[in-house]
MIBA-686231 format. One record per residue (C-alpha): residue number from 1; z, y, x. Coordinates in pm, 1 decimal, padded with zeros to 6 digits. Layout:
BEGIN
{NUM {Z Y X}}
...
REM end
This chain:
BEGIN
{1 {02518.0 03738.5 -03520.0}}
{2 {02178.9 03720.7 -03387.6}}
{3 {02118.3 03719.6 -03039.5}}
{4 {01982.3 04057.2 -02934.6}}
{5 {01624.1 04112.5 -02744.3}}
{6 {01766.2 04266.8 -02451.7}}
{7 {02093.9 04180.4 -02278.8}}
{8 {02442.5 04384.8 -02269.3}}
{9 {02701.7 04415.5 -02051.0}}
{10 {02883.7 04089.2 -02255.7}}
{11 {02574.9 03907.6 -02363.7}}
{12 {02229.6 03768.8 -02249.7}}
{13 {01957.8 03875.5 -02471.3}}
{14 {01730.5 03610.4 -02600.4}}
{15 {01431.6 03709.3 -02376.1}}
{16 {01622.6 03615.0 -02057.8}}
{17 {01780.4 03277.1 -02238.8}}
{18 {01433.2 03204.8 -02307.4}}
{19 {01316.1 03232.2 -01978.0}}
{20 {01584.5 03071.9 -01796.1}}
{21 {01572.2 02741.3 -01988.8}}
{22 {01195.6 02750.4 -01949.3}}
{23 {01219.6 02811.9 -01570.8}}
{24 {01483.1 02535.0 -01521.8}}
{25 {01283.2 02332.5 -01706.0}}
{26 {00968.2 02386.4 -01529.8}}
{27 {01093.0 02336.4 -01158.4}}
{28 {01321.6 02024.9 -01220.8}}
{29 {00948.7 01895.2 -01396.3}}
{30 {00749.8 02027.5 -01093.2}}
{31 {00988.4 01867.7 -00851.4}}
{32 {00966.9 01514.2 -01005.0}}
{33 {00563.1 01575.9 -01078.9}}
{34 {00588.2 01658.1 -00729.5}}
{35 {00762.0 01348.9 -00629.7}}
{36 {00573.6 01096.9 -00860.0}}
{37 {00241.6 01239.3 -00745.4}}
{38 {00283.2 01188.0 -00353.1}}
{39 {00259.1 00819.7 -00383.4}}
{40 {-00004.0 00839.3 -00623.7}}
{41 {-00339.5 00656.2 -00432.9}}
{42 {-00709.2 00761.3 -00513.2}}
{43 {-00780.0 00436.8 -00770.2}}
{44 {-00466.6 00555.1 -00990.9}}
{45 {-00543.6 00738.3 -01339.3}}
{46 {-00289.6 01018.0 -01227.1}}
{47 {-00445.7 01079.1 -00933.2}}
{48 {-00654.4 01384.6 -00987.4}}
{49 {-00440.9 01493.6 -01309.0}}
{50 {-00112.8 01493.7 -01185.6}}
{51 {-00184.6 01787.5 -00911.4}}
{52 {-00418.1 01927.7 -01148.1}}
{53 {-00102.2 01977.2 -01421.8}}
{54 {00135.8 02021.0 -01110.0}}
{55 {-00079.5 02304.8 -00941.5}}
{56 {-00136.9 02467.1 -01274.0}}
{57 {00212.7 02458.6 -01415.1}}
{58 {00275.2 02628.1 -01100.2}}
{59 {00083.4 02894.7 -01099.1}}
{60 {00178.0 02984.4 -01463.7}}
{61 {00564.7 02947.3 -01344.0}}
{62 {00489.9 03223.6 -01106.6}}
{63 {00374.1 03495.4 -01316.7}}
{64 {00647.3 03354.3 -01534.9}}
{65 {00890.2 03452.3 -01237.7}}
{66 {00758.3 03752.0 -01151.5}}
{67 {00783.2 03877.1 -01568.2}}
{68 {01137.2 03728.4 -01522.1}}
{69 {01199.1 03945.8 -01204.0}}
{70 {01034.8 04274.6 -01356.4}}
{71 {01274.5 04200.9 -01691.7}}
{72 {01573.1 04157.2 -01450.3}}
{73 {01559.6 04529.3 -01394.5}}
{74 {01468.7 04633.3 -01730.3}}
{75 {01794.3 04447.2 -01885.8}}
{76 {02016.3 04366.0 -01638.1}}
{77 {02265.1 04067.0 -01636.8}}
{78 {02598.4 04081.1 -01800.3}}
{79 {02932.2 04162.6 -01663.4}}
{80 {03117.4 03883.6 -01507.6}}
{81 {03402.8 03745.8 -01743.9}}
{82 {03736.5 03884.6 -01655.3}}
{83 {03877.0 03519.3 -01613.8}}
{84 {03565.7 03458.6 -01287.9}}
{85 {03777.5 03502.5 -00951.6}}
{86 {03609.1 03711.9 -00677.6}}
{87 {03466.7 03426.5 -00485.5}}
{88 {03305.9 03276.2 -00811.7}}
{89 {03146.9 03616.2 -00852.4}}
{90 {03016.2 03648.4 -00487.3}}
{91 {02911.9 03300.4 -00471.3}}
{92 {02734.8 03295.7 -00832.2}}
{93 {02541.8 03642.0 -00747.3}}
{94 {02438.0 03460.2 -00389.5}}
{95 {02339.0 03157.1 -00541.0}}
{96 {02105.9 03359.0 -00754.5}}
{97 {01959.9 03551.8 -00509.3}}
{98 {01883.9 03257.0 -00302.8}}
{99 {01769.7 03053.4 -00586.2}}
{100 {01495.8 03349.4 -00679.7}}
{101 {01413.6 03336.9 -00276.2}}
{102 {01377.7 02992.0 -00299.5}}
{103 {01160.3 02967.9 -00625.7}}
{104 {00933.7 03182.0 -00499.0}}
{105 {00893.1 03021.7 -00155.6}}
{106 {00834.1 02701.8 -00326.0}}
{107 {00588.4 02868.7 -00539.4}}
{108 {00365.4 03090.0 -00259.6}}
{109 {00351.1 02769.5 -00094.4}}
{110 {00244.0 02541.4 -00341.4}}
{111 {-00043.3 02793.5 -00367.1}}
{112 {-00098.3 02812.6 00007.0}}
{113 {-00125.3 02430.5 00029.4}}
{114 {-00471.6 02324.6 -00178.4}}
{115 {-00609.1 02712.0 -00131.6}}
{116 {-00603.4 02658.1 00256.8}}
{117 {-00950.2 02512.6 00256.6}}
{118 {-01125.3 02829.4 00093.3}}
{119 {-01076.8 02679.2 -00236.7}}
{120 {-00906.5 02800.3 -00580.6}}
{121 {-00670.1 02686.4 -00812.1}}
{122 {-00815.8 02609.8 -01135.5}}
{123 {-00503.7 02649.1 -01401.8}}
{124 {-00622.4 02420.7 -01705.8}}
{125 {-00979.6 02502.7 -01732.4}}
{126 {-00857.4 02855.7 -01854.0}}
{127 {-00920.4 03049.8 -01520.4}}
{128 {-00934.6 02991.2 -01156.9}}
{129 {-00710.5 03175.6 -00887.6}}
{130 {-00905.0 03265.7 -00620.6}}
{131 {-00812.3 03206.4 -00255.6}}
{132 {-00675.8 03442.9 -00053.7}}
{133 {-00672.9 03305.6 00296.4}}
{134 {-01003.1 03125.0 00285.6}}
{135 {-01017.5 02832.4 00529.5}}
{136 {-00685.4 02859.2 00721.9}}
{137 {-00671.9 02569.5 00927.9}}
{138 {-00361.9 02401.9 00992.6}}
{139 {-00247.7 02650.5 00695.9}}
{140 {-00167.0 02304.1 00452.6}}
{141 {00070.8 02145.5 00665.7}}
{142 {00314.2 02435.2 00771.5}}
{143 {00308.9 02538.1 00368.1}}
{144 {00343.2 02161.4 00310.1}}
{145 {00601.0 02138.6 00535.9}}
{146 {00819.5 02437.9 00412.1}}
{147 {00703.0 02336.2 00056.8}}
{148 {00874.8 01996.7 00022.8}}
{149 {01215.4 02180.7 00211.0}}
{150 {01232.5 02462.7 00013.0}}
{151 {01176.0 02225.4 -00330.2}}
{152 {01471.7 01993.9 -00239.5}}
{153 {01718.3 02289.9 -00142.4}}
{154 {01604.9 02449.7 -00475.9}}
{155 {01685.8 02169.4 -00732.9}}
{156 {02017.0 02082.6 -00481.4}}
{157 {02093.5 02478.1 -00547.6}}
{158 {02014.0 02421.5 -00910.7}}
{159 {02213.5 02128.8 -00974.1}}
{160 {02529.1 02329.6 -00788.5}}
{161 {02457.8 02628.7 -01039.9}}
{162 {02505.5 02375.5 -01356.0}}
{163 {02764.9 02174.0 -01268.1}}
{164 {02920.1 02517.0 -01186.4}}
{165 {02845.2 02636.3 -01533.9}}
{166 {02975.5 02288.2 -01690.1}}
{167 {03297.9 02341.6 -01476.5}}
{168 {03356.3 02701.5 -01611.3}}
{169 {03253.9 02494.9 -01977.8}}
{170 {03464.2 02160.1 -01909.6}}
{171 {03754.8 02276.8 -01721.2}}
{172 {03777.8 02692.7 -01721.5}}
{173 {03700.4 02677.7 -02075.3}}
{174 {03518.4 03032.3 -02074.9}}
{175 {03218.5 03144.1 -02257.2}}
{176 {03005.5 03125.3 -01901.0}}
{177 {02771.8 02841.4 -02037.5}}
{178 {02746.4 02914.6 -02398.5}}
{179 {02695.9 03297.8 -02294.3}}
{180 {02324.2 03119.0 -02122.0}}
{181 {02309.7 02940.3 -02464.4}}
{182 {02318.2 03235.7 -02692.8}}
{183 {02673.8 03156.2 -02806.3}}
{184 {02879.9 03367.3 -02636.8}}
REM end
């Protein structure tokens, strides 16, 4: 059976599934790249390239997250499985809201760090996103601190989210994970 484009009350559509996995890979990839690039020195070959890639993907991820948020209004997620307990439904809903908030917090603060001096962000040499703040003394440090801690909170919560999906697949033997793989 082909996976439909939009979500139904029983299953996720391919658009939601695709966006979910792109965001997951991007979040963990950006986190790893961010950890790697903070230790680079001026003479390292990746000193300029790693931040360029990090910022470019971050801007594109922000655009995708806006599309994803809009898409979730057009195509609401399927209902929880009948086997899910009330606490699982409530915690999953809270985790999803918190992950959205954390993703947007990380992305906005990630934008504010390099633009606090008034310069824009060049996205893969395709276009430049201008600074909306102009020069703001001290903004880079505040945004950097929030970015750091929100990124850690996001990857920890995303890991717990993934472990929950594995728990449903291995222990509960339900279709929770299969639905996000387009199989349930």
